[in-house]
PDB file with SEQRES, HELIX, SHEET and CRYST1 records, atoms N, CA, C and O in Angstrom:
SEQRES   1 A   71  MET THR LYS ARG GLY GLN ARG MET LEU LYS ARG THR VAL          
SEQRES   2 A   71  ARG ARG SER ARG GLN LEU SER ALA GLU SER ILE ALA LYS          
SEQRES   3 A   71  TYR LEU GLN THR LEU TRP GLY LEU GLN ASN SER ILE THR          
SEQRES   4 A   71  LYS VAL HIS SER GLU LEU HIS GLY MET GLY PHE HIS GLY          
SEQRES   5 A   71  ARG ALA ALA ALA THR LYS PRO TYR ILE THR LYS TYR ASN          
SEQRES   6 A   71  ALA LYS ARG ARG MET GLN                                      
HELIX    1 AA1 LYS A    3  ARG A   15  1                                  13    
HELIX    2 AA2 ALA A   21  TRP A   32  1                                  12    
HELIX    3 AA3 ILE A   38  MET A   48  1                                  11    
HELIX    4 AA4 LYS A   63  MET A   70  1                                   8    
CRYST1    1.000    1.000    1.000  90.00  90.00  90.00 P 1           1          
ATOM      1  N   MET A   1       6.453 -56.891  25.708  1.00  0.00           N  
ATOM      2  CA  MET A   1       5.373 -56.459  26.581  1.00  0.00           C  
ATOM      3  C   MET A   1       5.814 -55.179  27.290  1.00  0.00           C  
ATOM      4  O   MET A   1       6.954 -55.066  27.742  1.00  0.00           O  
ATOM      5  N   THR A   2       4.914 -54.242  27.377  1.00  0.00           N  
ATOM      6  CA  THR A   2       5.223 -52.958  28.000  1.00  0.00           C  
ATOM      7  C   THR A   2       5.256 -53.102  29.522  1.00  0.00           C  
ATOM      8  O   THR A   2       4.812 -54.108  30.076  1.00  0.00           O  
ATOM      9  N   LYS A   3       5.785 -52.090  30.174  1.00  0.00           N  
ATOM     10  CA  LYS A   3       5.820 -52.073  31.640  1.00  0.00           C  
ATOM     11  C   LYS A   3       4.409 -52.120  32.221  1.00  0.00           C  
ATOM     12  O   LYS A   3       4.159 -52.784  33.226  1.00  0.00           O  
ATOM     13  N   ARG A   4       3.495 -51.403  31.570  1.00  0.00           N  
ATOM     14  CA  ARG A   4       2.102 -51.394  32.036  1.00  0.00           C  
ATOM     15  C   ARG A   4       1.490 -52.780  31.906  1.00  0.00           C  
ATOM     16  O   ARG A   4       0.783 -53.241  32.802  1.00  0.00           O  
ATOM     17  N   GLY A   5       1.764 -53.444  30.784  1.00  0.00           N  
ATOM     18  CA  GLY A   5       1.268 -54.794  30.584  1.00  0.00           C  
ATOM     19  C   GLY A   5       1.828 -55.768  31.605  1.00  0.00           C  
ATOM     20  O   GLY A   5       1.123 -56.663  32.070  1.00  0.00           O  
ATOM     21  N   GLN A   6       3.102 -55.593  31.955  1.00  0.00           N  
ATOM     22  CA  GLN A   6       3.707 -56.445  32.979  1.00  0.00           C  
ATOM     23  C   GLN A   6       3.051 -56.232  34.335  1.00  0.00           C  
ATOM     24  O   GLN A   6       2.825 -57.189  35.076  1.00  0.00           O  
ATOM     25  N   ARG A   7       2.746 -54.989  34.658  1.00  0.00           N  
ATOM     26  CA  ARG A   7       2.073 -54.709  35.933  1.00  0.00           C  
ATOM     27  C   ARG A   7       0.689 -55.334  35.971  1.00  0.00           C  
ATOM     28  O   ARG A   7       0.282 -55.890  36.991  1.00  0.00           O  
ATOM     29  N   MET A   8      -0.037 -55.245  34.856  1.00  0.00           N  
ATOM     30  CA  MET A   8      -1.371 -55.853  34.786  1.00  0.00           C  
ATOM     31  C   MET A   8      -1.283 -57.374  34.901  1.00  0.00           C  
ATOM     32  O   MET A   8      -2.108 -58.005  35.562  1.00  0.00           O  
ATOM     33  N   LEU A   9      -0.286 -57.946  34.257  1.00  0.00           N  
ATOM     34  CA  LEU A   9      -0.093 -59.390  34.310  1.00  0.00           C  
ATOM     35  C   LEU A   9       0.205 -59.846  35.733  1.00  0.00           C  
ATOM     36  O   LEU A   9      -0.362 -60.831  36.205  1.00  0.00           O  
ATOM     37  N   LYS A  10       1.088 -59.136  36.407  1.00  0.00           N  
ATOM     38  CA  LYS A  10       1.445 -59.492  37.782  1.00  0.00           C  
ATOM     39  C   LYS A  10       0.237 -59.357  38.709  1.00  0.00           C  
ATOM     40  O   LYS A  10       0.013 -60.201  39.577  1.00  0.00           O  
ATOM     41  N   ARG A  11      -0.534 -58.294  38.519  1.00  0.00           N  
ATOM     42  CA  ARG A  11      -1.721 -58.073  39.339  1.00  0.00           C  
ATOM     43  C   ARG A  11      -2.748 -59.179  39.114  1.00  0.00           C  
ATOM     44  O   ARG A  11      -3.374 -59.654  40.062  1.00  0.00           O  
ATOM     45  N   THR A  12      -2.918 -59.585  37.869  1.00  0.00           N  
ATOM     46  CA  THR A  12      -3.880 -60.631  37.534  1.00  0.00           C  
ATOM     47  C   THR A  12      -3.483 -61.955  38.168  1.00  0.00           C  
ATOM     48  O   THR A  12      -4.332 -62.670  38.702  1.00  0.00           O  
ATOM     49  N   VAL A  13      -2.204 -62.284  38.112  1.00  0.00           N  
ATOM     50  CA  VAL A  13      -1.738 -63.553  38.665  1.00  0.00           C  
ATOM     51  C   VAL A  13      -1.843 -63.562  40.182  1.00  0.00           C  
ATOM     52  O   VAL A  13      -2.196 -64.582  40.773  1.00  0.00           O  
ATOM     53  N   ARG A  14      -1.546 -62.457  40.805  1.00  0.00           N  
ATOM     54  CA  ARG A  14      -1.636 -62.402  42.266  1.00  0.00           C  
ATOM     55  C   ARG A  14      -3.072 -62.538  42.760  1.00  0.00           C  
ATOM     56  O   ARG A  14      -3.309 -63.081  43.839  1.00  0.00           O  
ATOM     57  N   ARG A  15      -4.027 -62.046  41.978  1.00  0.00           N  
ATOM     58  CA  ARG A  15      -5.430 -62.152  42.379  1.00  0.00           C  
ATOM     59  C   ARG A  15      -5.944 -63.580  42.286  1.00  0.00           C  
ATOM     60  O   ARG A  15      -6.680 -64.031  43.163  1.00  0.00           O  
ATOM     61  N   SER A  16      -5.569 -64.288  41.243  1.00  0.00           N  
ATOM     62  CA  SER A  16      -6.057 -65.655  41.065  1.00  0.00           C  
ATOM     63  C   SER A  16      -4.917 -66.514  40.529  1.00  0.00           C  
ATOM     64  O   SER A  16      -4.627 -66.503  39.333  1.00  0.00           O  
ATOM     65  N   ARG A  17      -4.290 -67.240  41.408  1.00  0.00           N  
ATOM     66  CA  ARG A  17      -3.122 -68.043  41.054  1.00  0.00           C  
ATOM     67  C   ARG A  17      -3.462 -69.339  40.338  1.00  0.00           C  
ATOM     68  O   ARG A  17      -2.556 -70.021  39.858  1.00  0.00           O  
ATOM     69  N   GLN A  18      -4.724 -69.699  40.250  1.00  0.00           N  
ATOM     70  CA  GLN A  18      -5.115 -70.958  39.635  1.00  0.00           C  
ATOM     71  C   GLN A  18      -5.248 -70.868  38.118  1.00  0.00           C  
ATOM     72  O   GLN A  18      -5.438 -71.891  37.461  1.00  0.00           O  
ATOM     73  N   LEU A  19      -5.154 -69.671  37.551  1.00  0.00           N  
ATOM     74  CA  LEU A  19      -5.347 -69.499  36.119  1.00  0.00           C  
ATOM     75  C   LEU A  19      -4.148 -70.008  35.331  1.00  0.00           C  
ATOM     76  O   LEU A  19      -3.009 -69.929  35.792  1.00  0.00           O  
ATOM     77  N   SER A  20      -4.416 -70.529  34.140  1.00  0.00           N  
ATOM     78  CA  SER A  20      -3.345 -70.968  33.257  1.00  0.00           C  
ATOM     79  C   SER A  20      -2.870 -69.775  32.424  1.00  0.00           C  
ATOM     80  O   SER A  20      -3.509 -68.723  32.404  1.00  0.00           O  
ATOM     81  N   ALA A  21      -1.742 -69.955  31.739  1.00  0.00           N  
ATOM     82  CA  ALA A  21      -1.206 -68.888  30.897  1.00  0.00           C  
ATOM     83  C   ALA A  21      -2.180 -68.562  29.764  1.00  0.00           C  
ATOM     84  O   ALA A  21      -2.301 -67.407  29.358  1.00  0.00           O  
ATOM     85  N   GLU A  22      -2.870 -69.577  29.261  1.00  0.00           N  
ATOM     86  CA  GLU A  22      -3.831 -69.355  28.183  1.00  0.00           C  
ATOM     87  C   GLU A  22      -5.006 -68.504  28.652  1.00  0.00           C  
ATOM     88  O   GLU A  22      -5.414 -67.569  27.964  1.00  0.00           O  
ATOM     89  N   SER A  23      -5.546 -68.828  29.817  1.00  0.00           N  
ATOM     90  CA  SER A  23      -6.685 -68.050  30.317  1.00  0.00           C  
ATOM     91  C   SER A  23      -6.268 -66.638  30.724  1.00  0.00           C  
ATOM     92  O   SER A  23      -7.061 -65.702  30.613  1.00  0.00           O  
ATOM     93  N   ILE A  24      -5.038 -66.480  31.191  1.00  0.00           N  
ATOM     94  CA  ILE A  24      -4.554 -65.139  31.530  1.00  0.00           C  
ATOM     95  C   ILE A  24      -4.411 -64.302  30.271  1.00  0.00           C  
ATOM     96  O   ILE A  24      -4.769 -63.124  30.267  1.00  0.00           O  
ATOM     97  N   ALA A  25      -3.885 -64.901  29.190  1.00  0.00           N  
ATOM     98  CA  ALA A  25      -3.735 -64.175  27.923  1.00  0.00           C  
ATOM     99  C   ALA A  25      -5.100 -63.738  27.386  1.00  0.00           C  
ATOM    100  O   ALA A  25      -5.250 -62.615  26.905  1.00  0.00           O  
ATOM    101  N   LYS A  26      -6.095 -64.631  27.468  1.00  0.00           N  
ATOM    102  CA  LYS A  26      -7.441 -64.276  27.009  1.00  0.00           C  
ATOM    103  C   LYS A  26      -8.044 -63.179  27.870  1.00  0.00           C  
ATOM    104  O   LYS A  26      -8.705 -62.275  27.360  1.00  0.00           O  
ATOM    105  N   TYR A  27      -7.814 -63.260  29.190  1.00  0.00           N  
ATOM    106  CA  TYR A  27      -8.333 -62.267  30.119  1.00  0.00           C  
ATOM    107  C   TYR A  27      -7.741 -60.891  29.828  1.00  0.00           C  
ATOM    108  O   TYR A  27      -8.467 -59.898  29.793  1.00  0.00           O  
ATOM    109  N   LEU A  28      -6.421 -60.828  29.617  1.00  0.00           N  
ATOM    110  CA  LEU A  28      -5.782 -59.553  29.324  1.00  0.00           C  
ATOM    111  C   LEU A  28      -6.246 -58.992  27.987  1.00  0.00           C  
ATOM    112  O   LEU A  28      -6.345 -57.777  27.817  1.00  0.00           O  
ATOM    113  N   GLN A  29      -6.529 -59.876  27.044  1.00  0.00           N  
ATOM    114  CA  GLN A  29      -6.985 -59.417  25.739  1.00  0.00           C  
ATOM    115  C   GLN A  29      -8.401 -58.852  25.814  1.00  0.00           C  
ATOM    116  O   GLN A  29      -8.676 -57.797  25.243  1.00  0.00           O  
ATOM    117  N   THR A  30      -9.297 -59.539  26.510  1.00  0.00           N  
ATOM    118  CA  THR A  30     -10.684 -59.077  26.567  1.00  0.00           C  
ATOM    119  C   THR A  30     -10.847 -57.863  27.466  1.00  0.00           C  
ATOM    120  O   THR A  30     -11.573 -56.932  27.121  1.00  0.00           O  
ATOM    121  N   LEU A  31     -10.186 -57.861  28.606  1.00  0.00           N  
ATOM    122  CA  LEU A  31     -10.383 -56.780  29.567  1.00  0.00           C  
ATOM    123  C   LEU A  31      -9.579 -55.536  29.211  1.00  0.00           C  
ATOM    124  O   LEU A  31     -10.114 -54.427  29.241  1.00  0.00           O  
ATOM    125  N   TRP A  32      -8.309 -55.701  28.876  1.00  0.00           N  
ATOM    126  CA  TRP A  32      -7.425 -54.565  28.666  1.00  0.00           C  
ATOM    127  C   TRP A  32      -7.064 -54.330  27.204  1.00  0.00           C  
ATOM    128  O   TRP A  32      -6.470 -53.305  26.871  1.00  0.00           O  
ATOM    129  N   GLY A  33      -7.418 -55.271  26.327  1.00  0.00           N  
ATOM    130  CA  GLY A  33      -7.104 -55.099  24.920  1.00  0.00           C  
ATOM    131  C   GLY A  33      -5.652 -55.362  24.570  1.00  0.00           C  
ATOM    132  O   GLY A  33      -5.181 -54.920  23.521  1.00  0.00           O  
ATOM    133  N   LEU A  34      -4.929 -56.077  25.432  1.00  0.00           N  
ATOM    134  CA  LEU A  34      -3.526 -56.380  25.176  1.00  0.00           C  
ATOM    135  C   LEU A  34      -3.415 -57.626  24.307  1.00  0.00           C  
ATOM    136  O   LEU A  34      -3.977 -58.669  24.641  1.00  0.00           O  
ATOM    137  N   GLN A  35      -2.694 -57.522  23.197  1.00  0.00           N  
ATOM    138  CA  GLN A  35      -2.513 -58.647  22.293  1.00  0.00           C  
ATOM    139  C   GLN A  35      -1.194 -59.329  22.618  1.00  0.00           C  
ATOM    140  O   GLN A  35      -0.134 -58.864  22.200  1.00  0.00           O  
ATOM    141  N   ASN A  36      -1.251 -60.423  23.358  1.00  0.00           N  
ATOM    142  CA  ASN A  36      -0.067 -61.181  23.719  1.00  0.00           C  
ATOM    143  C   ASN A  36      -0.308 -62.655  23.450  1.00  0.00           C  
ATOM    144  O   ASN A  36      -1.412 -63.162  23.652  1.00  0.00           O  
ATOM    145  N   SER A  37       0.731 -63.338  22.992  1.00  0.00           N  
ATOM    146  CA  SER A  37       0.601 -64.768  22.764  1.00  0.00           C  
ATOM    147  C   SER A  37       0.726 -65.504  24.101  1.00  0.00           C  
ATOM    148  O   SER A  37       1.178 -64.944  25.100  1.00  0.00           O  
ATOM    149  N   ILE A  38       0.321 -66.751  24.090  1.00  0.00           N  
ATOM    150  CA  ILE A  38       0.387 -67.562  25.306  1.00  0.00           C  
ATOM    151  C   ILE A  38       1.833 -67.779  25.716  1.00  0.00           C  
ATOM    152  O   ILE A  38       2.154 -67.749  26.904  1.00  0.00           O  
ATOM    153  N   THR A  39       2.712 -67.999  24.739  1.00  0.00           N  
ATOM    154  CA  THR A  39       4.125 -68.213  25.068  1.00  0.00           C  
ATOM    155  C   THR A  39       4.758 -66.955  25.638  1.00  0.00           C  
ATOM    156  O   THR A  39       5.615 -67.038  26.517  1.00  0.00           O  
ATOM    157  N   LYS A  40       4.351 -65.793  25.150  1.00  0.00           N  
ATOM    158  CA  LYS A  40       4.874 -64.538  25.703  1.00  0.00           C  
ATOM    159  C   LYS A  40       4.426 -64.363  27.147  1.00  0.00           C  
ATOM    160  O   LYS A  40       5.223 -63.979  28.003  1.00  0.00           O  
ATOM    161  N   VAL A  41       3.164 -64.641  27.420  1.00  0.00           N  
ATOM    162  CA  VAL A  41       2.655 -64.545  28.788  1.00  0.00           C  
ATOM    163  C   VAL A  41       3.396 -65.538  29.676  1.00  0.00           C  
ATOM    164  O   VAL A  41       3.781 -65.208  30.797  1.00  0.00           O  
ATOM    165  N   HIS A  42       3.593 -66.748  29.177  1.00  0.00           N  
ATOM    166  CA  HIS A  42       4.282 -67.791  29.938  1.00  0.00           C  
ATOM    167  C   HIS A  42       5.724 -67.378  30.260  1.00  0.00           C  
ATOM    168  O   HIS A  42       6.181 -67.548  31.390  1.00  0.00           O  
ATOM    169  N   SER A  43       6.434 -66.838  29.272  1.00  0.00           N  
ATOM    170  CA  SER A  43       7.821 -66.432  29.508  1.00  0.00           C  
ATOM    171  C   SER A  43       7.898 -65.226  30.432  1.00  0.00           C  
ATOM    172  O   SER A  43       8.821 -65.129  31.242  1.00  0.00           O  
ATOM    173  N   GLU A  44       6.947 -64.310  30.326  1.00  0.00           N  
ATOM    174  CA  GLU A  44       6.916 -63.157  31.233  1.00  0.00           C  
ATOM    175  C   GLU A  44       6.677 -63.607  32.677  1.00  0.00           C  
ATOM    176  O   GLU A  44       7.288 -63.086  33.610  1.00  0.00           O  
ATOM    177  N   LEU A  45       5.782 -64.581  32.847  1.00  0.00           N  
ATOM    178  CA  LEU A  45       5.514 -65.090  34.193  1.00  0.00           C  
ATOM    179  C   LEU A  45       6.753 -65.748  34.782  1.00  0.00           C  
ATOM    180  O   LEU A  45       7.043 -65.574  35.966  1.00  0.00           O  
ATOM    181  N   HIS A  46       7.480 -66.496  33.974  1.00  0.00           N  
ATOM    182  CA  HIS A  46       8.713 -67.110  34.458  1.00  0.00           C  
ATOM    183  C   HIS A  46       9.752 -66.045  34.810  1.00  0.00           C  
ATOM    184  O   HIS A  46      10.482 -66.179  35.791  1.00  0.00           O  
ATOM    185  N   GLY A  47       9.809 -64.996  34.003  1.00  0.00           N  
ATOM    186  CA  GLY A  47      10.736 -63.910  34.286  1.00  0.00           C  
ATOM    187  C   GLY A  47      10.402 -63.173  35.574  1.00  0.00           C  
ATOM    188  O   GLY A  47      11.292 -62.642  36.240  1.00  0.00           O  
ATOM    189  N   MET A  48       9.130 -63.141  35.923  1.00  0.00           N  
ATOM    190  CA  MET A  48       8.690 -62.486  37.165  1.00  0.00           C  
ATOM    191  C   MET A  48       8.836 -63.389  38.381  1.00  0.00           C  
ATOM    192  O   MET A  48       8.663 -62.942  39.515  1.00  0.00           O  
ATOM    193  N   GLY A  49       9.153 -64.663  38.146  1.00  0.00           N  
ATOM    194  CA  GLY A  49       9.332 -65.579  39.266  1.00  0.00           C  
ATOM    195  C   GLY A  49       8.135 -66.453  39.558  1.00  0.00           C  
ATOM    196  O   GLY A  49       8.116 -67.145  40.576  1.00  0.00           O  
ATOM    197  N   PHE A  50       7.131 -66.441  38.690  1.00  0.00           N  
ATOM    198  CA  PHE A  50       5.961 -67.297  38.866  1.00  0.00           C  
ATOM    199  C   PHE A  50       6.183 -68.589  38.093  1.00  0.00           C  
ATOM    200  O   PHE A  50       6.390 -68.569  36.880  1.00  0.00           O  
ATOM    201  N   HIS A  51       6.139 -69.695  38.795  1.00  0.00           N  
ATOM    202  CA  HIS A  51       6.327 -71.000  38.173  1.00  0.00           C  
ATOM    203  C   HIS A  51       5.181 -71.904  38.579  1.00  0.00           C  
ATOM    204  O   HIS A  51       4.719 -71.851  39.719  1.00  0.00           O  
ATOM    205  N   GLY A  52       4.718 -72.734  37.655  1.00  0.00           N  
ATOM    206  CA  GLY A  52       3.620 -73.649  37.949  1.00  0.00           C  
ATOM    207  C   GLY A  52       4.088 -74.792  38.830  1.00  0.00           C  
ATOM    208  O   GLY A  52       5.084 -75.449  38.526  1.00  0.00           O  
ATOM    209  N   ARG A  53       3.396 -75.026  39.888  1.00  0.00           N  
ATOM    210  CA  ARG A  53       3.735 -76.106  40.805  1.00  0.00           C  
ATOM    211  C   ARG A  53       2.464 -76.866  41.165  1.00  0.00           C  
ATOM    212  O   ARG A  53       1.390 -76.278  41.293  1.00  0.00           O  
ATOM    213  N   ALA A  54       2.597 -78.150  41.322  1.00  0.00           N  
ATOM    214  CA  ALA A  54       1.489 -78.973  41.805  1.00  0.00           C  
ATOM    215  C   ALA A  54       1.780 -79.305  43.261  1.00  0.00           C  
ATOM    216  O   ALA A  54       2.914 -79.633  43.612  1.00  0.00           O  
ATOM    217  N   ALA A  55       0.779 -79.222  44.091  1.00  0.00           N  
ATOM    218  CA  ALA A  55       0.959 -79.521  45.506  1.00  0.00           C  
ATOM    219  C   ALA A  55       1.275 -80.996  45.687  1.00  0.00           C  
ATOM    220  O   ALA A  55       0.718 -81.851  44.999  1.00  0.00           O  
ATOM    221  N   ALA A  56       2.171 -81.284  46.617  1.00  0.00           N  
ATOM    222  CA  ALA A  56       2.532 -82.668  46.898  1.00  0.00           C  
ATOM    223  C   ALA A  56       1.378 -83.356  47.607  1.00  0.00           C  
ATOM    224  O   ALA A  56       0.724 -82.769  48.469  1.00  0.00           O  
ATOM    225  N   THR A  57       1.137 -84.605  47.235  1.00  0.00           N  
ATOM    226  CA  THR A  57       0.080 -85.353  47.910  1.00  0.00           C  
ATOM    227  C   THR A  57       0.616 -85.880  49.225  1.00  0.00           C  
ATOM    228  O   THR A  57       1.729 -86.402  49.290  1.00  0.00           O  
ATOM    229  N   LYS A  58      -0.161 -85.743  50.246  1.00  0.00           N  
ATOM    230  CA  LYS A  58       0.256 -86.160  51.578  1.00  0.00           C  
ATOM    231  C   LYS A  58      -0.663 -87.272  52.057  1.00  0.00           C  
ATOM    232  O   LYS A  58      -1.862 -87.250  51.779  1.00  0.00           O  
ATOM    233  N   PRO A  59      -0.116 -88.234  52.766  1.00  0.00           N  
ATOM    234  CA  PRO A  59      -0.970 -89.329  53.227  1.00  0.00           C  
ATOM    235  C   PRO A  59      -1.936 -88.849  54.315  1.00  0.00           C  
ATOM    236  O   PRO A  59      -1.628 -87.935  55.080  1.00  0.00           O  
ATOM    237  N   TYR A  60      -3.086 -89.476  54.366  1.00  0.00           N  
ATOM    238  CA  TYR A  60      -4.048 -89.163  55.413  1.00  0.00           C  
ATOM    239  C   TYR A  60      -3.524 -89.649  56.753  1.00  0.00           C  
ATOM    240  O   TYR A  60      -2.749 -90.602  56.823  1.00  0.00           O  
ATOM    241  N   ILE A  61      -3.953 -88.989  57.807  1.00  0.00           N  
ATOM    242  CA  ILE A  61      -3.546 -89.400  59.147  1.00  0.00           C  
ATOM    243  C   ILE A  61      -4.495 -90.500  59.608  1.00  0.00           C  
ATOM    244  O   ILE A  61      -5.708 -90.301  59.679  1.00  0.00           O  
ATOM    245  N   THR A  62      -3.931 -91.652  59.918  1.00  0.00           N  
ATOM    246  CA  THR A  62      -4.746 -92.761  60.388  1.00  0.00           C  
ATOM    247  C   THR A  62      -5.097 -92.544  61.854  1.00  0.00           C  
ATOM    248  O   THR A  62      -4.508 -91.695  62.522  1.00  0.00           O  
ATOM    249  N   LYS A  63      -6.049 -93.306  62.342  1.00  0.00           N  
ATOM    250  CA  LYS A  63      -6.434 -93.189  63.747  1.00  0.00           C  
ATOM    251  C   LYS A  63      -5.264 -93.531  64.652  1.00  0.00           C  
ATOM    252  O   LYS A  63      -5.085 -92.929  65.710  1.00  0.00           O  
ATOM    253  N   TYR A  64      -4.466 -94.508  64.224  1.00  0.00           N  
ATOM    254  CA  TYR A  64      -3.299 -94.918  65.013  1.00  0.00           C  
ATOM    255  C   TYR A  64      -2.290 -93.772  65.104  1.00  0.00           C  
ATOM    256  O   TYR A  64      -1.774 -93.483  66.184  1.00  0.00           O  
ATOM    257  N   ASN A  65      -2.009 -93.122  63.979  1.00  0.00           N  
ATOM    258  CA  ASN A  65      -1.050 -92.037  63.985  1.00  0.00           C  
ATOM    259  C   ASN A  65      -1.591 -90.820  64.754  1.00  0.00           C  
ATOM    260  O   ASN A  65      -0.828 -90.122  65.422  1.00  0.00           O  
ATOM    261  N   ALA A  66      -2.884 -90.571  64.662  1.00  0.00           N  
ATOM    262  CA  ALA A  66      -3.481 -89.463  65.407  1.00  0.00           C  
ATOM    263  C   ALA A  66      -3.359 -89.690  66.901  1.00  0.00           C  
ATOM    264  O   ALA A  66      -3.065 -88.766  67.658  1.00  0.00           O  
ATOM    265  N   LYS A  67      -3.588 -90.932  67.321  1.00  0.00           N  
ATOM    266  CA  LYS A  67      -3.468 -91.248  68.743  1.00  0.00           C  
ATOM    267  C   LYS A  67      -2.017 -91.060  69.209  1.00  0.00           C  
ATOM    268  O   LYS A  67      -1.771 -90.504  70.280  1.00  0.00           O  
ATOM    269  N   ARG A  68      -1.073 -91.523  68.405  1.00  0.00           N  
ATOM    270  CA  ARG A  68       0.342 -91.382  68.757  1.00  0.00           C  
ATOM    271  C   ARG A  68       0.758 -89.916  68.813  1.00  0.00           C  
ATOM    272  O   ARG A  68       1.561 -89.539  69.666  1.00  0.00           O  
ATOM    273  N   ARG A  69       0.230 -89.091  67.927  1.00  0.00           N  
ATOM    274  CA  ARG A  69       0.573 -87.674  67.932  1.00  0.00           C  
ATOM    275  C   ARG A  69       0.017 -86.968  69.171  1.00  0.00           C  
ATOM    276  O   ARG A  69       0.650 -86.058  69.709  1.00  0.00           O  
ATOM    277  N   MET A  70      -1.157 -87.387  69.616  1.00  0.00           N  
ATOM    278  CA  MET A  70      -1.750 -86.778  70.800  1.00  0.00           C  
ATOM    279  C   MET A  70      -0.957 -87.108  72.074  1.00  0.00           C  
ATOM    280  O   MET A  70      -0.942 -86.338  73.034  1.00  0.00           O  
ATOM    281  N   GLN A  71      -0.307 -88.261  72.053  1.00  0.00           N  
ATOM    282  CA  GLN A  71       0.510 -88.620  73.224  1.00  0.00           C  
ATOM    283  C   GLN A  71       1.781 -87.829  73.182  1.00  0.00           C  
ATOM    284  O   GLN A  71       2.624 -87.967  74.069  1.00  0.00           O  
TER     285      GLN A  71                                                      
END                                                                             
């Protein structure tokens, strides 16, 4: 991938972090005409420091815990 392609990839990911590597590859192909495989996009993202993470589930605050926190 060229330096220009890397800049476009980084810009695309920063704008919308919810996209998958597959949708990013399709987006770069349709918009910019860059022919990159999904694995290449995925490895480039890892090289740039972007890693897929799922948010940890947190328990809801019960009325009892809310009252205790207010005290």
